[in-house]
C-alpha positions in Angstrom: -9.3 203.4 68.4 -11.8 205.6 66.5 -10.2 205.0 63.0 -10.0 201.2 63.7 -13.6 201.0 64.7 -14.6 202.6 61.4 -12.2 200.3 59.5 -12.2 196.7 58.4 -12.0 195.2 61.9 -15.0 196.9 63.7 -16.2 193.6 65.1 -12.8 192.7 66.5 -12.6 196.0 68.3 -16.1 195.7 69.7 -15.3 192.2 71.1 -12.1 193.5 72.6 -14.0 196.3 74.4 -16.3 193.7 75.9 -13.5 191.4 77.1 -10.9 194.0 78.1 -12.4 197.3 79.3 -9.9 200.1 78.9 -8.9 202.5 81.7 -9.7 206.2 82.0 -8.1 206.9 78.7 -8.1 205.2 75.3 -4.5 204.2 75.4 -2.5 201.1 76.5 -1.7 201.1 80.2 1.7 199.5 79.8 4.4 199.2 77.1 3.2 197.5 74.0 0.7 194.9 75.3 1.7 192.4 72.7 4.8 191.6 74.8 2.4 189.6 77.0 1.2 187.2 74.3 4.7 187.1 72.7 6.2 186.1 76.1 3.6 183.2 76.4 4.4 181.9 73.0 8.2 182.1 73.4 8.0 180.1 76.6 6.4 177.2 74.9 8.4 174.3 73.5 8.1 173.6 69.7 6.0 176.7 69.2 7.1 179.5 66.8 6.0 183.1 67.0 5.7 185.4 64.1 4.8 189.1 64.3 3.2 191.4 61.6 3.5 195.1 62.4 5.6 198.2 62.0 9.3 197.5 62.0 10.0 199.7 65.0 7.3 197.8 67.0 8.8 194.5 66.1 12.3 195.7 67.0 11.1 196.8 70.4 9.2 193.6 71.2 12.1 191.5 70.0 14.6 193.5 72.1 12.5 193.2 75.3 11.8 189.5 74.7 15.5 188.7 74.5 16.2 191.0 77.4 13.9 188.7 79.4 15.8 185.6 78.2 13.7 184.4 75.3 16.7 182.6 73.7 14.6 182.1 70.6 14.1 183.8 67.3 11.0 186.0 66.7 9.6 185.8 63.2 8.6 188.9 61.3 6.5 189.5 58.2 7.3 193.0 57.0 4.8 195.2 55.0 4.6 198.4 53.1 1.7 200.7 52.4 1.3 198.9 49.1 1.2 195.4 50.5 -1.1 196.5 53.3 -3.7 198.2 50.9 -3.6 195.6 48.1 -3.9 192.5 50.5 -0.4 191.3 49.6 0.5 191.3 53.3 -2.0 188.5 53.9 -0.5 186.6 51.0 3.0 187.1 52.5 1.8 185.9 55.9 0.2 182.8 54.3 3.5 182.1 52.4 5.4 182.4 55.7 3.0 180.0 57.3 3.8 177.4 54.7 7.5 178.0 55.1 7.3 177.7 58.9 5.1 174.6 59.0 7.9 172.0 59.6 6.5 169.2 61.9 10.0 168.2 62.8 10.6 171.6 64.4 7.2 172.8 65.5 3.8 171.7 67.0 2.3 175.1 66.3 3.1 178.5 64.7 1.4 181.6 66.2 1.0 184.7 63.9 0.3 188.0 65.7 -1.1 191.1 64.1 0.1 194.3 65.8 -1.7 197.7 65.6 -1.5 198.5 61.9 -2.5 195.1 60.4 -5.2 194.7 63.1 -6.7 198.2 62.3 -6.5 197.4 58.6 -8.3 194.1 58.9 -5.6 191.7 57.8 -7.6 188.5 58.2 -5.5 186.0 60.1 -8.7 184.0 60.8 -8.6 182.9 57.1 -5.2 181.2 57.6 -5.4 177.4 57.3 -5.9 175.8 60.7 -3.1 173.2 60.0 -0.3 172.9 57.4 1.8 169.7 57.2 0.5 168.6 60.6 1.5 171.9 62.2 -1.2 174.0 63.9 -1.6 177.5 62.6 -3.0 180.1 65.0 -3.6 183.8 64.3 -4.4 186.5 66.9 -4.8 190.2 66.9 -3.1 192.1 69.8 -3.4 195.8 69.0 -2.3 198.4 71.6 -5.6 200.3 71.0 -7.7 197.3 72.0 -5.7 195.4 74.6 -4.9 197.5 77.8 -1.9 195.6 79.3 0.4 192.6 79.1 -2.0 190.5 81.2 -4.9 190.8 78.8 -2.6 190.0 75.9 -1.5 186.8 77.6 -5.2 185.9 77.8 -5.7 186.5 74.0 -3.1 183.8 73.2 -4.0 181.5 76.1 -7.7 181.6 75.0 -6.8 180.9 71.3 -4.6 178.0 72.3 -7.3 176.5 74.6 -9.9 176.9 71.8 -7.7 175.0 69.4 -6.9 172.2 71.8 -10.5 171.9 72.9 -11.6 171.5 69.3 -8.9 168.8 68.9 -10.2 166.9 71.9 -13.8 167.1 70.6 -12.6 165.7 67.2 -11.0 162.6 68.6 -8.1 161.1 70.6 -5.1 163.4 71.4 -1.6 162.8 72.7 -1.3 162.1 76.4 0.5 164.8 78.4 4.1 164.0 79.4 3.3 164.3 83.2 1.5 161.5 84.9 -2.2 162.0 85.5 -3.2 162.4 89.2 -5.5 159.8 90.7 -7.4 162.6 92.4 -9.5 165.3 90.7 -7.4 168.2 89.6 -7.8 171.9 89.7 -6.3 173.8 86.7 -4.5 177.0 87.8 -5.2 179.9 85.5 -2.6 182.7 85.6 1.2 182.9 85.6 2.8 181.9 88.8 6.1 181.6 90.6 7.5 178.1 90.6 6.6 177.4 94.3 2.9 178.6 93.9 1.5 175.4 92.5 3.2 173.3 95.2 1.8 175.6 97.9 -1.7 175.5 96.4 -1.4 171.7 96.1 -0.7 171.5 99.8 -4.0 173.3 100.4 -5.8 171.0 98.0 -4.4 167.7 99.3 -6.6 167.5 102.5 -9.6 168.0 100.3 -8.8 165.0 98.2 -7.8 167.2 95.3 -4.6 167.9 93.4 -3.1 171.0 91.7 -3.4 170.5 88.0 -1.9 172.2 85.0 -1.0 175.9 85.0 -2.2 178.0 82.1 -0.3 179.6 80.3 1.6 176.4 79.8 5.0 175.4 78.4 4.1 172.8 75.8 1.1 171.9 73.6 0.1 168.6 75.3 -0.3 170.5 78.6 -3.3 172.2 77.1 -5.1 168.8 77.0 -4.2 168.3 80.7 -5.6 171.7 81.6 -8.9 170.9 80.0 -9.0 167.5 81.6 -9.8 168.9 85.1 -12.5 168.9 87.8 -12.5 172.7 88.0 -10.5 175.8 87.1 -9.1 178.2 89.7 -8.9 181.7 88.1 -6.0 182.8 90.2 -5.5 185.9 88.0 -8.5 188.1 87.1 -7.5 189.0 83.5 -8.2 185.7 81.7 -11.6 186.4 80.1 -11.1 184.4 76.9 -9.5 181.5 78.7 -12.4 181.3 81.2 -14.8 181.4 78.3 -13.1 178.3 76.7 -13.1 176.4 80.0 -16.8 177.2 80.6 -17.6 176.1 77.0 -15.8 172.8 77.9 -18.1 172.5 80.9 -15.6 173.2 83.6 -16.7 175.2 86.7 -14.7 178.3 87.5 -13.5 179.3 91.0 -12.6 183.0 91.2 -9.9 184.7 93.2 -6.9 183.1 94.9 -6.1 181.7 98.3 -4.6 184.9 99.7 -4.9 185.8 103.4 -6.8 183.9 106.1 -10.3 185.0 105.1 -9.6 184.8 101.4 -8.1 181.3 101.7 -11.1 180.1 103.8 -13.5 181.5 101.3 -11.6 179.9 98.4 -11.6 176.5 100.2 -15.4 176.9 100.8 -15.9 177.5 97.1 -13.9 174.5 96.2 -16.0 172.4 98.6 -19.2 173.7 97.0 -17.9 172.9 93.5 -16.7 169.3 94.3 
């Protein structure tokens, strides 16, 4: 962390420390945290994921992703000391973005800097926001700034929500595939088992509410549905960036989850106060 703080991406590291406090030691608290954001991207339809980092890191992340059933290719932009120092790596990433931007195949392409490019300040923020109608998103997920998989999922979820929010503010967007509920919806923030939204929906129904979209989601249009809600239930506690985007969109946040008798009663009370 120390060398990165003194390097080109000092501001990035400072922001990560605010959003994702580290544990008792300055090291990741799981295997490479970038697996979290990679897993979120690989689960989304028509979204490509491309990594920039050391070859051994990319190999490990790709192996684990396919072990967990990714069934999809993981892109890779390699680098050398020369391309890293001269800035050619950014040019290679930009070239890759143009090659990947096929609107017949993808709605979005996500580029992820791992440790070395992040510490060196490879500026993914300078990538075009859109190429040929395909959204281009760049995130940094270094092991020295992101403690666990959970926070890494938030990095990408927050970036996707930010992009979708800006699209909504700019004009009409595509309607989500699922039918909109005639009741106010509660977006569920945090990965869940398949039955969880149904169980939460059963709690919400007597209140005149409905379970809304789950974030992280499975396709781009679901981001619009998530932002079109009455409130957001932060079921998992790690989604700092995502909560920030929902708050910026004017959505109230309900903390915790309906767990246990007292916890569920408190959660329902908070919902009542919100609506």
